N, C-alpha and C positions, 0 to 999 in steps of 0.2 A: 390344564396346560402344564407342561413340565417346567419346573423351576430351575433346571440346570444341575440340581443335586441328585446324586444317586441314592438309591434306597439301601445301599450296603451299610452294614454296621461299621462303627469306627474301628480302627486297628486296635488290637489288643496290646496292653502294655508289655514291654519286653521283660523277661525274667533274666536275672544275672547282670553282670557289669556290661557297660557299653563296649562295643568292639574297639580294640585299640587301633589307633591310626597306623597307616603304613609306616614302616621304619624309614627314618630320614637317611639320606645319603650324606654322610659326613666326608670331609676331605680325607680322613684316614681310610675309610672304606673304599673311596674312589682311588686313592693312591695305592692301596693294597691290590685292587683289581688291576691297575695299570702295571704294578710290579709283577704280578702273576702272568699278565699278558706278555710282558717283556721276556720273562723267563721262558714261556712257551715258544715265543718267536726265536729266541737264541738257541733253544734246544733243537728246533726244527732246522735252523740254518746249519748248526754243527752236524746234524744227522745227514743232511743233503751233501755237504762238502765231504764228509767222511766217506759216504758211499761212492761219490765220484772219484775220490782219491784212491779208492780200492781198485778201481778199474784201470787197465793199462793206458798209458798216454798214447794218444792218436791211434788207438786200436779200435777194434769192433766192440760194440756193446757187449758186456759180460753180464748175463742174466738180466738183461733189460736196463742195465746201468751204463751210461755212456761216460767215458773218461774225458779228460781235458784234451784239447786239440794239439797243444804243444807244451814243451817243457817249461817255457817261461810262464805261461798261464797257470800251470800246475804248481810252480814255485810260489806265485802270488797267492794262490788259494791255500797253500800250506801255511804261509804267514798269516793270512786272514783267519784261518782256523785257530791259530794260537791266540790271536786277539779275541776272537769270539769265545774261546774257552775261558780265557781270563775274565772277560766280562760276565760270562755265565756263572763262574764261581763267585764273583762279587754279588751278583743278583741273588743267587741261591743263599748266600750268607745273610743278606738282608731279609729275604723271604722267610728263612728259618727263624730269625729273631722276631718276625712279624712287626718290624719297626721300619716302615718306609720313610724315605727322606721327603719331607714336606717343606717346600720353600715357596713362598708367595712370589709369583712372577718368574720362577724358574731359577736354575742353578747359575746361569750366566749373569742374571741380574743381581743375585746374591754376591757373586764375586765382584761385580762392579761396585756395589754398595760398600763392601769391605775395603776395596781399594780406595774409595773416596774417603772413608773414615781414617784410613792409615795415612793418607796424604795431608789431611787437614791438621 
């Protein structure tokens, strides 16, 4: 009667060091990834707005790029482009230094904590 054991030989001992565990995700690596994601998102937004601003206002699509329907919206997007460009420059500077801002709870909570400390 079978005893439930297999007749295969026991596994051979491993040669060399044990495999290293998977690298842990630290807050620094996660925040760097978030920083690079933000950088990519800002670049994409700047590229889209720049292409749409290149097309004439309320005109037909030029080379598949549609312009803005009226001058007021075009003006708003020009202002938005300046804001996004400034944010992109700040994010690129932080990414080049490879030193993301890590704040437990977020930047708003940090400001609230500092405000409480100053008032006490």
